[in-house]
N, C-alpha and C positions, 0 to 999 in steps of 0.2 A: 490468460496471455501466457500466466507462467507453467502451464503444463507442458513438461518436456516431453513431445512426442520419441517415442525409442525406435528409430527408424535404422538402427545399426543392430543387425540381427544379433550380436554378440550380447548387446545390452538386455534385449529380450530376452535371452537363453540366461542371463544372471538372474533376472526378474523371476522366470518360470522356475528356475532351477532351487532358487530361496525359498519358494513356495510349496514345492511338489514333497513327494513322500522321498523317504532315503531308499528306495527299493532297488534302483537304478545304482546307487554306488555302490549297494552290496551283490551285486550280479558280478561273481567273479569273473567270469568269462568276457564279459563286457569292459569288465574293471582290466583284466588281462591283455585283451585287445587294445584298449587305448593306451596301454604303459607300453606296449611294444611297437604301437604309433608314434609315440612322447618320444623311446630312446631313437629309432629311425629317422624321424625328423630332426633331433638334436644332431645328431651325425651330419646329418645335410648341413645343419645350419652352421656348422664348422668350416666348412669350404670356404677357400679364400676366394672364388670366383663368382660370388654370388652378386647378381645385381639386385639394386634396392626392391623391385617388384618381387623378385623371388624370396628374398630375405623376408618383406612384409609378408607373405603368402605362408611363409613357414609358420613366423612367429603367432601369427593368426590362427593359425590351425592349432599351432599349439596352446594357444592360451583357450580356445574352443573347447579342444580336450579336456582341460581340466575344469571347464563351466561345465561340461556334462556328466561329470562324477562329481560335482557338487564341491570341490575342493579348494575353494576360497583363499585358504591359507597359501597353499602352493602356486595359485596363482597370482597373488601377490607378489611372495617372495619372486617369481621367474620373470614378472615384469619390470621391480624395481630393481633387480639385479641386471638386469638387459639394460636398463635405461644407464645404470650406473659405469656398467662397465664399456657400453659403446656409446658416448656421447654424442658419436659423430651422425649417428641413426636419424634420417630424415623425419621417421614417423615417432619419435620419441614424446611427442604431445599426445599421440592417441594413446600409447600403451600406458603413459600416467594417467590419462581420462580413463581408459578402462579401469585402472587401480583404484581410483577416485571410486568409481561407480562401483567397484568391486566392494570397498567400505562403505558406501551406501546400501548395499544391500545386506550389508551385517549391522545396520541400523547405528554406524559408527560415523555419523555427520562429521564432526569436530574432524577427526582422521582424514574423510572426505573433502572437509572445505579446505584443509591444507594444500591438498594436491591440488584441487581445482585453481586455487589462486596461484600455486609456484608456477603452473601451466601456462597461465596467464601473465606473471613476473617476469619470466624465463624462457619462452618458447615464443616462436614467431607462430603466427596461424595456420591452420591445418585445413583443408578442406576433406572430407573422407564422407564419400555417397552424397556429395554435395552439401553438405553440412558443414558448419565453422565451427571449428571446436572452440574457440576463444568464446563464440556466442552461446555454445550450449554449456560451457562452465559457469558464465554469467548467470545464466538462466538457471542454473542450480544452487550456486551461491547467493543468489537472492532469497530462494527458498529455505536454504538450510542456515545461513549466518545469523546469528543471536545480537549480533550489536549493529545499531544504528550507524555509526562510523563506517562500518564495512559497507554495510546497505548504502551508505550515500554515496560511497565509492564506485560500487557496482552498477547502482542506476544512472550514474552519469557516464560511465564508461560505455553504457548499453547506449543510453541518448544520443553520445559522440560518435560511435562506432557502427551503431545498427540502427540507425533511424528509421529504415524502411520495414525494418523484422520486428519493429514491436508498436504498442501504441502509445504515443508520443504523451497523448492527454493524461492517460491514468499513470504513466512513469512520474510527469511532474507533480502529479497529486501526491501520489506514493513518497517521491522525494520530497517534499514540503511537510509531509508528516514526520519523514525521519529528523529533518532538520529541527522540528518543533523540539521533538525527545531530545536532542542534543541542545536546545534553547539557542540555536543560530537564528535567531528571528529575523535578520535581514534577510539571509538567505533562503527562509521560510518564504518570505515575502515575496521575494524574487519568482520562487518556485509557482507560487499560487497564481501570481498575476500572468506566469506564460500558461499554466493550465486555464485559466480562465478567458484566455486569450485564443483557444482552441476552438475549431467550428461547431466540435461534438461538444464541449464541456457541460453544456445545462442537459443532455438527454444521455450520455454516456452512463452505463451501468458498470461500477466498480465494486468486486465484490469484497465486503467487510466495511465497506463506506457509504453507506444508502445516503449520508447528506452531504457530500461532499463538495457539490456544487454549491452549497448553502454556507457552509462552512467559510468558503474560500471566499465566497464575495463578500461576507461579514468581516473578514480579516481583512482582506485589501480594503474594502470600502471606507470600513472603520480607518485603516492606516492614513489615508487620503482625504479624510475629512478634519474640521477644525477640532473635535472632541468635545465640543463646550457645553453639552447638553447634558453631560453624566452629574450625579450626585456623590458625593464620599460616600453615602450609606443608603439604604433601602428606607430606613427612616425617615430621613431628609427628603427623601424623592416623594414616598407617600404623604408629608405633612405639606409640601410644598403642591402636590398635585391636589390632593384634599381642599386647601385652602382658595388654589382658583377654582375648581367646582362651585366653592361654596359662595365664591365673590362671582361668579358667572362670566370668570374673566380668562374669555378665550382666547386673549392674545397669548396670555401667561402658557397655558396651556400647548398652544403652537409652539413656543419656545422650548418647551420641555420634551417633546417628542424628539426621538432621534433621528437624525439626519440622513442618517446612512439604515436602509433596507428597513425603513418601519413598513408594518403590515397592517391592514383592517380588513379582516375575514373572518368567516364563518367558522366553526371548529372544525367541519370536514374538509376546509383548503388546504391548500399546501403556501406556505410563508412565501417561498418563492414564485406563485403564480403570479404573471404579470397583473393579472385583477387586484391582487391584495396590494400591490405596490403603486397605487393611484395616491398623489397626494391632495390632500384637501384639508382645509381651515375649520377649526373646531367650530366658530363663528357662524356655521352655515346650519348647526345641528344644535346649537344651545339657544339662540333668539327663541324666545317666545316659547320656550322648555322649562318645565320643574325637572331639575336633573340633581338625583341625590347619590350617595353612597354610602356602602357598609362601614360599620362603624370598625369591623377588624378587617384584615387581609383573608383571603379565602383560606381553608383549611388546605388547600392542596398545595399552598406555598411552601417552598423550603428555603436552603440557605444559598439557593442557586437563582432560583426565579420566583417570583408573587404572583399573586391575582388580586386585582380591587374589582368588588363587584360595582357598578353603577346602573341607574335605571334613569328612565325620563326622556332618553335621545330622541325617539320617533314614534309615531303611531305604529308600524309595521314592524321595526324591530327595537324594543323600548329598553333593553338589558343589554350592556356591553361590561365585558371584563376588560380592563387594562391590565397588559401583560409587562411587568418589569422582570427586569434581567442584568444580573451581575455581569459587568465587563471584563472578557478574557482577553487579552489583549498585553502579553510580557512583553512588546517591543517598548513600550510605554509605560514604567514603574509609577509614574505619577498617574496614570488613567487607571492602571491594569487593578481590577478588585471596586472599581467605582460603581454604581448601578446606573441603569439607564430604563426609562420607558420605552420598548421597543415594537411594543402593536395594541392593538386592538383584537379581542375575540367577539362577536358581535353575536348575540343570543344566549341563552339558558346554557352550561356547561352538558354535554352529551355524556 
């Protein structure tokens, strides 16, 4: 979604020249011809009777001349001087956009960000070849901005101003992630909730976020729940579960299970598979069975998740691994860092 298609010829030229050899810029005849053309255009630009369209054509041609000889420094100086000395020019947003993109071609993203943001703050939107300058500024700013605070601002502006031009589903997910980085948990919760309400939330593929739907469901679901099934530590959770198994206390085991997104599935299934979310009582699997558990947690356990091997549950799939997970919910400091029994993996580990 965030790939900016360079439909404007000048930006294609900028990209091309920055990647090409310097042979053209060293062609004396070509350079001299362009210089003469620049001088002639410069004289035309001084005329008082130019209308907006003619003035635009002259400036655009002069900019393209500088691009053709790979003279980015002169291009930037020419455009910024023009904007400073001609504040009434209708196309100043375009000239500054060209300036920003020139800095982009020089890998000077912080300076480019300044100009893109300056356009948004100080200039009315402008359509060039059917493209909104403000929209393209926002697209580029999201790509190059280094701070979550700025990215939050740009995401919100895209959503509010250009909802038909973007994937609202993806933007709300990315907005939630940025709010998390800023520890603005209430805003993150709102954004995740809006993300989940979108019709394509469960199917959308978001680059760099393969578990977006799962993460959002867990966050929102946990927020709306009682959270009364968590334990202060892994050891206390492990001890309680083992005691319940030893006593064949299915009622306590049902109480210990997470009440949000608890899963029971094979190792190959996805946690968010609807078939993995079916509710059941442990009573149905403990009656008449000889259930046992490993003395120690599985070796794959770590500081954020743990596995307890149990067996004796059924004839067909006797081995179940109880999956324990540390709660990541900064919205509630009293719960954050606790542990929950989040699910069951059925069968031996793959």
